[in-house]
Structures are given as structure tokens and as C-alpha cells.
C-alpha positions in Angstrom: -15.2 -25.0 -2.6 -13.4 -25.0 0.8 -10.1 -26.9 0.9 -9.6 -29.8 3.4 -6.8 -29.6 6.0 -5.0 -32.6 4.4 -5.1 -30.8 1.0 -3.7 -27.6 2.6 -0.8 -29.5 4.1 0.2 -30.5 0.6 0.0 -27.0 -0.9 3.3 -25.5 -2.1 3.4 -21.7 -2.0 6.9 -21.9 -3.4 5.4 -23.0 -6.7 3.3 -19.8 -6.8 6.4 -17.7 -6.2 8.3 -19.6 -8.9 5.5 -18.9 -11.4 5.6 -15.2 -10.6 9.3 -15.1 -11.0 9.0 -16.9 -14.4 6.5 -14.2 -15.5 8.8 -11.5 -14.3 11.8 -13.1 -16.2 9.7 -13.4 -19.4 8.8 -9.7 -19.2 12.4 -8.8 -18.9 13.4 -11.1 -21.8 10.8 -9.5 -24.0 12.0 -6.0 -23.2 15.6 -6.9 -23.8 14.9 -8.6 -27.1 12.9 -5.7 -28.5 15.6 -3.2 -27.3 18.2 -5.2 -29.2 16.2 -5.2 -32.4 15.8 -1.4 -32.1 19.5 -0.9 -31.5 20.3 -3.0 -34.6 18.1 -0.9 -36.8 19.5 2.3 -35.4 23.1 1.0 -35.9 22.4 0.5 -39.6 23.1 4.2 -40.3 23.6 3.7 -44.1 20.3 1.9 -44.6 17.8 4.1 -46.3 14.6 3.8 -48.4 11.2 2.3 -48.4 12.3 -1.0 -46.9 14.0 0.7 -44.0 10.9 2.8 -43.4 8.6 -0.2 -43.5 10.9 -2.1 -41.0 11.0 1.0 -38.7 7.2 1.2 -38.7 6.8 -2.6 -38.1 9.3 -2.5 -35.2 7.5 0.5 -33.7 4.2 -1.4 -33.8 5.8 -4.5 -32.3 7.5 -2.5 -29.6 4.1 -1.2 -28.6 2.6 -4.6 -28.7 5.4 -6.2 -26.8 5.2 -3.5 -24.1 1.5 -4.3 -23.6 2.4 -8.0 -23.2 5.2 -7.2 -20.9 2.8 -5.1 -18.7 0.4 -8.1 -18.4 3.3 -10.4 -17.5 4.3 -7.9 -14.8 0.8 -7.9 -13.5 0.8 -11.7 -13.3 4.2 -11.5 -11.5 2.8 -9.1 -9.0 -0.4 -11.1 -8.3 1.6 -14.3 -8.0 3.9 -12.7 -5.5 1.0 -11.4 -3.4 -0.8 -14.7 -3.6 2.3 -16.6 -2.4 2.7 -14.2 0.5 -1.0 -14.2 1.6 -1.6 -17.9 1.1 1.6 -18.9 2.9 0.7 -16.7 5.9 -2.9 -18.0 6.1 -1.7 -21.6 5.5 0.9 -21.4 8.3 -1.8 -20.0 10.7 -4.2 -22.8 9.9 -1.7 -25.6 10.3 -0.4 -24.1 13.5 -4.0 -23.9 15.0 -4.7 -27.5 13.9 -1.4 -28.9 15.3 -1.8 -27.0 18.6 -5.3 -28.4 19.0 -4.1 -32.0 18.3 -1.2 -31.6 20.7 -3.6 -30.5 23.5 -5.7 -33.7 23.1 -8.4 -32.5 20.7 -9.5 -34.3 17.6 -9.7 -32.3 14.4 -11.5 -33.6 11.4 -10.3 -33.0 7.8 -12.9 -30.3 7.4 -12.1 -28.5 10.7 -14.5 -29.8 13.3 -13.0 -30.0 16.7 -14.0 -32.4 19.5 -12.7 -33.7 22.8 -13.4 -36.7 24.9 -14.0 -34.6 28.0 -17.3 -32.8 28.0 -15.7 -30.0 30.1 -13.6 -29.1 27.1 -16.7 -28.4 24.8 -16.3 -24.6 25.1 -12.6 -24.8 24.4 -13.3 -27.1 21.4 -15.8 -24.5 20.1 -13.3 -21.7 20.3 -10.6 -23.7 18.6 -13.0 -24.8 15.9 -13.9 -21.2 15.2 -10.3 -20.2 14.8 -9.7 -23.1 12.5 -12.8 -22.1 10.5 -11.4 -18.6 10.1 -8.2 -20.0 8.7 -10.1 -22.2 6.2 -12.3 -19.3 5.1 -9.4 -17.0 4.7 -7.5 -19.5 2.5 -10.7 -20.1 0.5 -11.0 -16.4 -0.1 -7.4 -15.9 -1.1 -7.4 -19.0 -3.4 -10.6 -17.9 -5.1 -9.7 -14.2 -5.4 -6.1 -14.7 -6.7 -7.2 -17.5 -9.0 -9.8 -15.2 -10.6 -7.4 -12.3 -11.0 -4.6 -14.4 -12.5 -7.1 -16.2 -14.7 -8.3 -12.8 -16.1 -4.7 -11.8 -16.8 -4.0 -15.1 -18.5 -7.1 -14.4 -20.7 -5.7 -10.9 -21.5 -2.5 -12.5 -22.8 -4.4 -14.9 -24.9 -6.6 -12.1 -26.4 -3.6 -10.0 -27.5 -1.8 -12.5 -29.7 -2.4 -10.2 -32.7 -2.6 -7.0 -30.7 -4.6 -5.6 -27.8 -8.4 -5.9 -28.3 -10.5 -2.7 -28.6 -12.3 -1.5 -25.5 -15.9 -0.5 -25.2 -16.5 3.3 -24.6 -19.3 4.7 -22.5 -21.4 5.4 -25.6 -21.1 1.8 -26.8 -18.6 2.3 -29.5 -15.2 0.5 -29.5 -11.7 1.9 -29.9 -8.0 1.0 -29.6 -6.9 1.4 -25.9 -3.9 3.5 -26.9 -6.2 6.0 -28.6 -8.5 6.1 -25.6 -5.6 6.8 -23.2 -4.5 9.7 -25.5 -8.1 11.0 -25.5 -8.3 10.8 -21.7 -5.3 13.2 -21.4 -7.4 15.9 -23.1 -10.3 15.6 -20.8 -10.8 17.7 -17.6 -9.9 15.6 -14.5 -13.5 15.4 -13.3 -14.7 14.1 -16.7 -11.9 11.5 -16.7 -13.2 10.0 -13.5 -16.8 9.8 -14.8 -15.6 8.3 -18.0 -13.6 5.6 -16.4 -16.2 4.7 -13.8 -18.7 4.0 -16.7 -16.3 1.5 -18.3 -16.1 -2.2 -17.4 -13.2 -3.4 -15.1 -11.8 -5.5 -17.9 -11.6 -2.5 -20.2 -10.0 -0.3 -17.5 -7.5 -3.0 -17.0 -6.7 -2.9 -20.7 -6.1 0.8 -20.6 -3.6 0.3 -17.8 -1.9 -2.4 -19.8 -1.8 0.0 -22.8 -0.1 2.9 -21.0 0.6 2.4 -17.3 2.7 5.6 -17.1 -0.2 7.8 -18.0 -2.8 5.8 -16.1 -0.7 5.8 -13.0 -0.1 9.5 -12.9 -3.1 11.2 -14.4 -5.4 13.3 -12.3 -9.0 12.1 -12.6 -8.0 8.5 -12.6 -9.3 6.8 -9.5 -6.7 6.0 -6.9 -7.2 2.2 -7.1 -6.6 2.3 -10.9 -3.5 4.5 -10.4 -2.1 2.1 -7.8 -2.6 -0.9 -10.2 -0.8 1.0 -13.0 2.1 2.0 -10.8 2.7 -1.6 -9.7 3.6 -2.2 -13.4 5.7 1.0 -13.5 7.7 0.1 -10.4 8.4 -3.4 -11.8 9.5 -1.9 -15.1 11.7 0.6 -13.4 13.3 -2.1 -11.3 14.0 -4.2 -14.4 15.6 -1.2 -16.0 17.9 -0.7 -13.0 18.9 -4.3 -13.1 19.5 -4.2 -16.9 21.7 -1.1 -16.4 23.9 -2.9 -13.9 22.5 -1.1 -10.9 20.6 -4.0 -9.4 22.5 -3.7 -6.1 22.1 0.1 -6.0 20.0 2.2 -3.5 17.3 2.8 -6.1 16.9 -0.8 -7.0 16.8 -1.7 -3.3 14.1 0.8 -2.6 12.0 -0.3 -5.7 12.3 -3.8 -4.4 10.9 -2.6 -1.1 8.1 -0.8 -2.8 7.0 -4.2 -4.2 7.1 -6.0 -0.8 4.0 -6.4 1.3 3.9 -4.5 4.6 1.8 -4.9 7.8 -1.5 -3.2 7.4 -1.7 -0.3 9.9 -5.4 -1.0 10.4 -4.6 -4.5 11.7 -2.9 -2.9 14.7 -6.3 -1.4 15.8 -8.2 -3.5 18.4 -11.2 -5.3 17.0 -14.0 -7.2 18.7 -14.5 -9.8 15.9 -12.7 -13.1 15.4 -10.9 -11.7 12.4 -8.3 -10.2 14.8 -6.3 -13.4 14.5 -4.1 -11.6 12.0 -3.9 -8.4 14.1 -0.2 -8.6 14.5 0.8 -9.7 11.1 -1.8 -8.7 8.5 0.0 -8.0 5.2 -1.0 -5.6 2.5 0.7 -4.4 -0.7 2.1 -0.9 -0.8 0.1 1.4 -3.0 1.4 4.3 -5.0 -0.8 7.0 -6.5 2.0 8.6 -8.5 5.4 7.3 -9.5 8.3 8.5 -11.6 11.8 6.9 -11.5 13.7 9.9 -12.9 16.1 12.1 -11.0 15.6 11.9 -7.2 12.4 10.0 -7.8 8.8 11.2 -7.4 5.9 9.4 -5.8 2.8 9.6 -3.7 2.3 6.6 -1.4 -1.0 5.9 0.2 -0.7 4.1 3.5 -4.0 2.7 4.8 -7.4 2.6 3.0 -10.8 4.3 2.8 -14.0 2.7 3.9 -17.4 4.2 4.7 -16.5 4.6 8.3 -13.2 6.5 7.6 -13.3 9.9 9.4 -9.9 11.4 8.4 -7.1 11.4 5.8 -3.7 13.1 6.0 -1.1 14.3 3.5 2.5 14.7 4.7 5.0 16.7 2.7 8.5 16.1 4.0 11.5 18.5 3.9 15.0 18.9 2.7 17.0 15.8 1.6 13.8 13.8 1.0 14.1 11.6 -2.1 13.0 8.1 -3.2 16.2 6.3 -2.2 15.9 7.5 1.4 12.1 7.4 1.7 11.8 4.6 4.2 11.9 6.9 7.2 9.0 9.0 5.7 6.9 5.9 5.0 7.5 4.4 8.5 6.4 7.7 10.1 3.3 7.8 7.9 2.5 4.2 8.8 2.6 5.0 12.5 0.4 8.0 11.8 -2.1 5.9 9.9 -2.1 3.4 12.8 -2.9 6.1 15.4 -5.5 7.9 13.3 -7.3 4.9 11.7 -7.3 6.7 8.3 -5.1 6.8 5.2 -1.9 8.9 5.2 -0.3 10.0 2.0 3.4 10.6 1.7 3.6 13.4 -0.9 6.9 13.5 -2.7 5.6 14.2 -6.2 8.1 16.8 -7.1 11.7 17.9 -6.5 12.7 18.8 -3.0 16.1 20.5 -2.1 18.8 18.0 -1.4 21.1 20.3 0.5 20.8 22.8 3.3 22.9 25.5 1.7 25.9 25.6 4.0 27.5 22.7 2.2 30.5 24.2 0.3 29.7 27.7 1.5 33.2 28.4 2.9 35.0 27.3 -0.2 32.5 29.2 -2.4 33.0 32.3 -0.3 36.8 32.0 -0.6 36.6 31.5 -4.3 34.5 34.6 -4.6 36.9 36.5 -2.3 39.9 35.6 -4.4 38.1 36.7 -7.6 37.0 40.0 -6.1 40.2 41.1 -4.4 41.4 42.5 -7.7 38.8 45.3 -7.3 39.6 46.2 -3.7 37.4 45.8 -0.7 34.0 46.4 -2.5 35.0 43.7 -5.0 36.0 41.4 -2.2 32.6 41.9 -0.5 30.8 41.3 -3.7 32.8 38.2 -4.5 32.0 36.7 -1.1 28.4 37.5 -1.6 28.4 35.9 -5.1 30.1 32.8 -3.7 27.5 32.5 -1.0 24.7 32.9 -3.4 26.0 30.1 -5.5 26.2 27.8 -2.5 22.5 28.6 -1.7 21.3 27.9 -5.2 19.1 24.8 -5.3 19.3 24.6 -1.5 16.8 24.8 1.3 17.1 28.6 1.1 15.9 28.6 -2.5 12.1 29.0 -2.9 12.1 27.5 -6.4 11.2 24.0 -5.2 8.1 25.3 -3.3 7.0 27.3 -6.3 7.3 24.2 -8.5 5.6 21.7 -6.1 2.7 23.9 -4.8 0.4 23.8 -7.9 0.6 20.0 -8.0 -0.3 19.7 -4.3 -3.4 21.9 -5.0 -4.4 19.5 -7.8 -3.8 16.5 -5.5 -6.0 18.0 -2.9 -8.9 18.1 -5.4 -8.2 14.5 -6.3 -8.2 13.5 -2.6 -11.5 15.3 -2.2 -13.0 13.3 -5.1 -11.9 10.0 -3.6 -13.3 11.0 -0.2 -16.6 12.0 -1.8 -16.9 8.5 -3.3 -15.5 6.3 -0.5 -15.7 8.2 2.8 -17.9 11.3 2.5 -17.5 12.2 6.2 -13.7 12.2 6.2 -11.8 15.4 6.9 -8.4 16.2 5.4 -5.2 17.4 7.1 -2.2 18.6 5.2 1.1 18.6 7.1 4.2 20.3 5.9 7.5 19.5 7.7 10.5 21.8 7.4 10.8 22.7 3.7 7.5 20.8 3.2 5.8 23.5 5.3 6.9 26.1 2.6 5.3 23.8 0.0 2.1 23.5 1.9 1.9 27.2 2.7 2.5 28.0 -1.0 -0.2 25.6 -2.0 -2.6 27.4 0.5 -1.7 30.7 -1.2 -2.7 29.1 -4.5 -6.1 27.8 -3.2 -5.5 24.4 -1.6 -8.6 23.1 0.0 -8.0 21.5 3.4 -10.0 21.1 6.6 -6.8 21.3 8.8 -3.2 22.3 8.1 -0.2 21.7 10.3 3.1 23.6 9.9 5.5 21.2 11.6 9.0 22.8 12.2 8.1 24.7 9.0 10.4 27.0 7.1 7.6 29.5 6.5 4.0 30.2 5.4 4.6 30.3 1.6 6.8 31.7 -1.0 4.3 33.7 -3.0 3.2 37.3 -2.4 0.0 37.7 -0.4 -1.7 35.7 2.3 -3.3 32.2 2.3 -6.2 31.6 0.0 -7.4 28.2 1.2 -10.6 27.1 -0.6 -12.1 26.2 2.8 -12.9 29.4 4.8 -13.2 27.3 8.0 -9.8 25.7 7.7 -8.0 25.2 11.1 -4.3 25.9 11.2 -1.7 24.7 13.7 2.0 25.0 14.0 4.7 23.3 16.1 8.4 24.3 16.5 10.5 22.8 19.3 12.7 25.1 21.4 16.2 25.5 20.0 15.2 24.1 16.6 17.5 25.9 14.1 14.6 26.3 11.7 13.8 29.4 13.8 16.8 31.0 12.3 14.9 31.0 9.0 11.4 31.6 10.3 12.1 34.8 12.1 14.5 36.5 9.8 13.2 39.5 7.8 13.2 38.8 4.2 12.7 35.0 4.7 12.1 33.7 1.2 9.7 31.1 2.6 7.3 33.7 4.1 6.3 34.5 7.6 6.9 32.6 10.9 4.0 30.1 11.2 4.2 30.1 15.0 3.2 33.8 15.1 0.9 34.0 12.0 -2.6 35.2 12.7 -5.2 32.4 13.1 -2.6 29.7 13.8 -2.6 27.7 17.0 0.9 26.8 18.2 1.0 23.3 19.6 3.3 21.9 22.3 6.2 19.8 21.1 6.6 18.4 24.6 8.8 15.4 25.3 10.1 12.3 23.5 8.3 9.1 24.6 11.1 7.4 26.5 10.8 3.8 27.8 11.7 1.9 31.0 15.4 2.3 30.3 15.5 5.8 28.9 13.7 8.7 30.7 11.5 11.1 28.7 13.5 14.0 27.4 12.6 17.4 26.0 12.0 17.7 22.3 14.5 20.5 21.6 17.6 21.6 19.6 18.8 19.8 16.5 16.9 16.6 17.4 13.8 18.6 17.9 13.6 19.5 14.3 12.4 16.1 13.0 13.2 13.2 15.4 9.7 13.3 16.8 8.5 11.8 13.5 10.4 8.6 14.4 8.8 8.5 17.9 5.1 7.8 17.8 5.0 8.0 21.6 6.3 11.5 21.6 4.1 14.4 22.6 4.8 16.1 19.3 3.7 13.1 17.2 0.6 12.6 19.4 -0.4 16.2 18.9 -0.2 15.8 15.2 -2.4 12.7 15.4 -4.9 14.6 17.6 -5.3 17.3 15.0 -5.9 14.7 12.2 -8.7 13.0 14.1 -10.3 16.3 15.0 -9.3 16.5 18.7 -7.8 19.6 20.3 -4.0 19.3 20.7 -2.0 20.3 23.7 -1.3 24.1 23.3 2.2 25.5 23.3 3.9 25.4 26.7 7.1 27.4 27.3 9.7 24.8 28.3 13.0 26.4 27.1 14.0 29.5 25.0 13.4 29.3 21.3 16.5 30.9 19.9 17.8 34.0 21.7 20.1 34.9 18.8 17.1 35.1 16.5 15.5 37.7 18.8 18.5 40.0 18.4 18.7 39.5 14.7 15.0 40.3 14.2 15.7 44.0 15.0 18.3 44.4 12.3 17.2 46.0 9.0 17.0 43.4 6.1 19.8 45.2 4.2 22.1 44.9 7.1 21.3 41.2 7.5 22.0 40.5 3.9 25.4 42.2 4.1 26.4 40.8 7.5 25.2 37.2 7.0 25.9 37.0 3.2 22.2 36.1 2.5 21.1 36.6 -1.1 18.2 39.0 -1.6 15.9 36.5 -3.3 12.8 38.3 -4.7 9.4 36.7 -4.3 7.8 36.1 -7.6 4.4 34.8 -8.6 4.4 31.7 -10.8 3.9 32.3 -14.5 
């Protein structure tokens, strides 16, 4: 039933927010209480015997049960937060349209009909009535949809008073959700997808509540299900940060941002229908296809959505220094890319990337090595310097270990993306983009059989860390590269013995694109993409030629080919002619052998 305008004026979205906050607080209280009980049992070190074992078993059972209840409470908190945001926005729009019409001399009925005493205003009244009707319909949709979802979750809570109910399996038998999740882990990814798609939405929701960590990160689980599970995981991680006294820290701030709604990139695309009233402020929740709060943080964010008309999807693997705490820049760039290409863009950070370039601490490490080696004369001094430099390069951008580790997972994700596309957007083409160190990850994945329609090596460190050439599963893959003049990455690309592989700008079958100019504006003239700023600043400028060329590749258009605008790096040209052994001794570079993964 559609609400009346007078009823809408009396709605309090603050009450919805308060209900969500109460659910979140209850989830945290439940977690804290069970943790205290566990600590008490563990502190009773002298307690032994059958009673202790029975208590231990009971606490373990209740911990599992409480975790499931907590997960549902987190889901309620998330739905309430989104409901408050969406309903408040739609309510504000409706009231603004009604009040503007009244202020301009129109009469607005309580159900939204608009009239005017002057017949010449009939067309204007029709337009205003249509806009008000859109607001009422949108509020009705939000109210009905969120009411249904929160009602289902409330039913889930009521049903698990004595433990979570069994779920119905595809064959008709029933089983405990925890056991089903454990069984899913032993199935091939393609069978998991078929298995879950044959289950009811209610039962899939109960699997999420039973173990959101597995359901949010398991290949073969549909992306929508993984995103729902990871909403719980992010809220749980945020609660853990707060409980540990890190509520004001960078990680907690980023997790809070993960839970905020953002403008939908699709809303910025011109539409001909009346629904464009939200075009500048259409909110959508952020969606994560993988999430892990450990270490530097791991995640895959999906920005944008699939529909039957989607023609493209892109995956961006960022470079050195990328981590969860500092991921806003990566997400913003992907949002702009999704806006320009009208297709989803995935930020792939589901692995460890290097957090230093390698020069940090190199002088002191070399001096330490020199001091230790001087006891053995000049050969010892040289070996000491070299050893110190090698230590400074360990776990840095010069180390291929990160690419070796991340590449297999990217290959697997490519298969998952293909499965989603086959179901939701069968005509869509995929583009994998590796920036800087991320280019080494993408190239290594290509060596291991990544399937892609298009690949872009953007300011890339190389073509892959493994021996041998690319082995993309798509024989018709199109490859592009882009490196700005003066970008210091060329010092890595062109050196013999580069642990990241060959120079993508000169690799056979790769089209080098123009990096061009930054966008500029009325106050700042366009300037060349070059030098240190040319390595990555174009990702922050959606009006730059470099960014636009990336977008052209994603949508299947031909990018602007490379144009000589300034020298690349003259020093590199001279170094290229030195034998690798001389470079290693002169520059102190470690001779890092390329090894196939075990």
C-alpha cells in the first residue's frame, strides 16, 4: 500500500537508524560475553576431569550458537542502516518536490495529484505530479523491500532459539548448516555454484549465518552471496577493532567506510526515463567479493553491477604500497572507471602486495654490510655491501615473491568472473589491468593460464615472474601497455635480469598506448603525463588521456596509439647494453633466480 504524503511527513528515519545501532550493540555484547566465559574457563588451569570437559564442550556449542545469532544481528544492523539511508533520501526528495509545487501555486493532494487554477499550467502540473509519483513509488518500494528483509531476519532469530534449524539440500534431505558449509569446501568450484543455486534463498541465508568467513571467500559461491556474507565479516572485524581499543585507528576508519553507502556509478550515466531524478545522488552499498582483516588486509571490491545489457567488466590489480588502510584511492579510481565504461570494475587486492620500493633503508643496510665485510679486505667489503642491499630489497617491489603468490588466485578469480558473466551478462568482455607491481601479478597470472579478453599493462614492472611466455586461455586476447615518458618504472622494465620479466612496451603482440596529457581545467592548463607523476597520477584524473585510453580498451574501442612526446629514460638506454653480471655488481642488484611455483 502506498503511503500518503501526510504519513511520510511523520516518518522518522532516525528511529530506523537507532534500531540498527541497537542490533549492532547487541551483537557486540553477545560476542564480549561469550569471550569472557571462554577466558574464565581457560584461566582455570587447575580444573580437570569430566566436569571440565563437559563445560568445555557446552561452551564450544554455545559459542557456535552465539556466533550465528550475532551474525543475524549484524545482518539486521546492516539492513536497518541501508533502509534509513535510502528511505531518508527518497523521503527528502518527495517532500522537497511537494513543497516546491505548493510554493509555486499548485495544489497537491495527500495522494500526490497536482492541479492548478490556471489551465495554462496543466502540462507543468502533469510533470510535477509525475515526479511526485516517482517519489511515492520509490518510498513504497524501499518500505516493502526492507520490511520484508528485516522481517525474514527477525524470523531467523526466532527460529534459532535452540540452535540454527537444518537446511534442505538439493536432494530433499535436511542437514545442519555448519556441516553443509564444511561439505561445500570439498566440492569443486563449479559444483558449489550449482549446489547453491538449487537451494532456497532462506537456506542459503542460513549457510551465510552459519559461517560467513567461508561463504564470503569461497570460489564457486555466487558473488551476491559472497557480498552478503562479507557484510557480516566487515562488521565483525570492525567490532573486533573497537574491542581491541583501535576504534579510532586507520583500519577501523576504513572498515567504517566499507559499510557506508556510496553513489552508484551507473546513476551518473544519462538516462531518458523519469527515474533519472536520483541521477546525482543515487546511493548503493559497497560490495566485497572477498575480505580478510589480517595483516595488510585483503579484499576484492565490486564497483557497479551486472545486468543483461552489460558489455564489459574490468579487474584492476594495483601496485606497491597498496593495502586495505590506504585503499580509498584505488576504490575512487575504479568508481570513475565504472562510471565511464558502464560496467562493473573489481579492485583486486586479495593477496599481499609489497609495502616498500626497496630503496628504503638501503644506504644504512649497505653501510652495515660494508662494516661487516671490511675485515676480509676489498672482496669482503663488496660482498658485505651486496648482502646489505639484498636485505633491503627483500619483501620490496624488487622481490617477485608477491607476484608468485598472488597470480594463482587471480587465475581462479578470472574463472569465477567468467561464471558470473555467463549467468548475468553473457555478452560481456573482461579486461584485466595491472598497474606497476600489479602488472607483474597480471603477467604472472597470464603465464599460469588466466583467461581474459583484454589485458592492459599500465606502468607495469614487467610481463611476469615465471619462466616462459604468456599462456592466456583465450588465444584471441588483446594486449595493451602504457608507460609515460620519464616514468622511473622504465628503470626496472628495461634492465637485463629484471625479476618481473620483459618490458611490456616492447613485448610482441602488445599495442603501446599513448599516455598523453592530464585533463586540466579552466584554471590549470593540460600538462604532459610524465616523470614521477606519470607513474600513477593519471588514475586520479578521469579526464586524462591515459585514463580515457584505459576506458576505451575496456569498452572495446581502439585506444590512441603511442605518440613520442618526450624521451623515455636515456639512462636506461645506456644501461641496457651492459652485461647482467656487470649491472649486478655496479648497481648492487641481487641476482634473483626465476622459479616456477611448487
